N, C-alpha and C positions, 0 to 999 in steps of 0.2 A: 553932602559927604557924611558917611556914617562914622561915628566915633565910638571907640571901644570904652565901655564904662571903666572907670578907675578901679572899681571893686573887682571886676573880672580879671584885669591885669594883675592886681595884687593877689587874687586867688590863685591864678596860674603860677605866679612866681613862688607863692608859698608852697605849692605842690611840687615845685622843681621842674616844671615843663619848659621846653625850649620854645623859641618864638614860632616855629612851625607846628606847634602843637604836639610834638613827639616827646615821649618821656626820655630823660637822659639815661645813658647806659649805666647799669648797676656796677658796683665795685668789682664783683666777680667777673663780669663781662670785660671790664677794662683790664683786669689782671690777665685773663686768658688771651685777650688781643695782644697785650704786651709780650706775653710768653711766645705766642705764635710769631710775632714780628721779630723777636730776638732770635728765634730758631731760624727763621728765613735769612736774617742778616748773617748769622753764623755760617749757614750752608753756602752763602755766596762769598763771604769774605775769607773764610778759612782756606779754601784751595787757592784763591787769588793771592793771599798773603804768603802761602807756601811757595808759589811760583816766584813772587817778587823777592823773598828772602833767599831762595836758592840761587837766583841770578846774581846775588851779591855775596854768595858764600865762597870761601877760599877752598883750596884743594883738600886741606885737612878735614874740614867740616863735611865736605861731600864724601870723602873716603870713610869718615866715621859713621855717617848715616846710610850711605849707599844709595841715596836718592834725594828726596825732598829734605831741605834743611829749614826748619821752622824758626830757629834762633841761632844764627851763626855766631861762633865765638870770635871770629875775625872777619870783618867785612872787607870785601875786595871788589874792585872795578875791573878786574882782569877780563872778565867775559865781555863787558861792553867795549873795553879798549880793543880787544881782539876783533870784535864784530865791526867796529867803525874804523879799523885800520885799512880797510879795503877788502876786495874779494867779493865773493858771491852774495853775501848778505847786504853789504853796503850798496852794491850795484842793484840788487833787487829792491832795496828800500827806495832808491832814487826812481826806479822804473815804476814802482807802485804809486809814488807821489805824482809823477807825471801823468800816468794813466788816470788816476783819480781826479786830478785837477782838470785836465783837458776833457776827460769823459764827462765830468759833471757839468762843465760849462756848455759843452755841445748838447748834452741831454736837456739841460734847462732851456737852451735856446729853442730846440725843436718842440719841446713839450709846451712851453708857454705860447709859442706862435700857433701851434695846432690847437691848443686849448682856447686861445682867443678867437681863432677862426670859427671853431665849433660853437662858441658862445654867442657869436654875433648874429643877430636876426637878419642882417643884410647879406650874409654869406650864401652864395648860390650853391645848392647841392650839399648843404651841411648835414642834412639828415642821412644821406647816403654815406658821407664820410664818417659820421658818427657810427653808423651801422658797421662799417668796415673795422673801425676801432674796436667795437664791442665784439665782433666776430673773432678778432685776434685773441680776445680773452678766452674764448671757448675752444678754439681750434688752434693747436700748435703745429707748425710745419714738421716738427720732428728733428732728430739729431742729424741724420744723414743729409736731408735737404739743406739744413743750415750749413753744414760743412761744405757741401758742394757749392752753395752760393758764395761763401767766403773764399773758396778756392777759385771760382770763376772770376771773382773781383780782384784776384791777385793779392790777397791780404795774408796769405799763409806766411808765418814767420815775421809778420809786421805787427807793431804795437796797435795799429788801427784795428786789427782783428780782435783785440780785447775791448775795443770801444764801440765799433759800428754795430755788431750784433745786439748790444745791450743799450743802444743809444736812446730808444724810445720805449717807454713802458706804458701800456694802454691804461692800466689802473691809475697811474699818475696823471695821465691826460684827463681822465674822467674827473679826478679830484680837482685839478686846476680849472677845468671848464666849469665845474659846479661853483667854485669860489668866484670866478669871473662873473658868472650870471647873477651873483648876489649884489654886484655893484649897481647902484641905482642908474637906470637908463637915462634919467633926467640929466645926470652929470655928463654923460657921454654926448647926449643931444646938445647940451649947452656948448660943449667944446666944438662940436661940428658947426653949430651956428656961428661961433667965433672964428671959423675958418680952419680949424685944426684937421689935419688929415688922419687917416687910420693909424699910421706909424707914430705920429705925435701923440695921439690918444693912448696908444698902447704903451709907449715908453714913458710918457709924462704923467699919465693918470692911472692907468690900469695897474702897471707894475708897482708904483709906489704904494697903492692901496692894498696890495696883495703880498706884503712882506711875510705875513704869517705862513701862508700856504707855500710861498717860494722857499722859506727856510725849511719847512717840513719835507717838501719834495726834493729839495737839494740835499738834505741829509739822507733821504732814502737812496738817492742815486750815489752819493759819495760813499756811503757804507757798502752799497752793492759793489761798486768798482773796487773798493779797498779789500773786500773780503773774497772777491772772485778768484777762483783758481782753476775752475773747470775749463774755461776758455783757453787758459794757458796750456792745459794738458792736451786740448784738441788742436790748437792752431799754432803753437810755438814749439819748434824743434830745436832752436838754438838756446843752449843753457844760459848764454849771456843776456837773454831777454826774459828770464824768469822773474816773476813778481815775488814780493815778500811772502804772500800766502802760499805760493807754490813751494818756496824754499822751506817755509814752516811745515808744510805737508811732507816734504822730502826728508828733512832732518829731524823733525820731532814726531810726526805721526808715524812715518815709516821707520823711524829710529835708525836712519842712515848715519854712520859716523862722520863727523866733520873733521876733515884733515887740515893739516897746516897749510897746504897749498890752496885750500878753499878760502881761507881768510887772511893769508899772507902774514902769518906770525910764526916764530920759531918755537916759543914756549907755549904750548897749547893748554888753555884752561880746561878744567874738568868738563866732560860732555854734558852732564845734567845742567851745569851752570850756563853753558853756551846755549843749550836748548831752551832753558827758561828765559834767558835774555832775549832770544829771538821772539819768544812768545810775548814778553812784555812789550817789546818794540811794536809788535803787530797790534797790540791793544791800545797803547797810549794815545795815538792820534785821535781815535774815536772818543776816548774819554776827555780829551782836551776840547774837542769841537762841540760835543753835546751840551755842556752847560751854557754855552753862548746861544744855543738855539732852543733850549728847553722852554723858555718863556713863550715862544711862538708855537710850541709843539701841540699843546692841547687844542688851542683855538684853530690852528691851521688844519689839523687832522679831522677834528669834529665838524667844523664848518664845511670843509670841502667834501667830506665823505657823506655826511648825513643829509645835507640839503641837496645833494645831486639827485 
């Protein structure tokens, strides 16, 4: 074993080098990085703060500024009370939660099962199945064939129309398959010798060892279902089945006025406050979920993607 002379270590430390041999950043470099980071944080936080404070602003503040209120003189929960009193926004929020939870569970089930099958060397015809999955990445069937398929399945105006077309993502299958292939084959062979079947190996060994990639792929699917609005525009004709993102597009992006009959209130809060409250509600669930999955995110994404 080669030992590093004490004199060499002392010399490097005296010159201020890091353990990997690189020189530490200069004071000017650290200042510039700090300024760049502060500018980026400001560009991200400033509009979000404006949206959040406007949603809590009272009628006088909104009338005074005519739009975004950065510092309300009087804080108010009228916009949130109006939204959660029932009506189109409350109903859309419930539908979005149902579609996101059910869709993510269904997508995770088919993705992990297909990824495990494609990673198993005993799977017959796995090369052809993998080729079909890869071809779906290169060739999309297009909008009209997708619509005709959903219509032939009888899913128009059904919430399943928001789930089934997006249930399986080929990229996610590739990531999950790559992660499964990194599990040592000796562990799986030992389980087979002990009499475990493929289902027991999959549920008791493979899935518990793959929490990182499952968290990442689950987050991908959940965010995709939560933010989706195009499928609603295509397949849903009944306004009572709109999702929150489609409501957001209708009342915020298209600037359609929210009426009292839409949210079941008599005293209507200011339109900017209502619009910003809808925007905040559409963002908050992702902000709540992400910190719990963040510790798995780097490992799951890098391991599954790079080693494939």
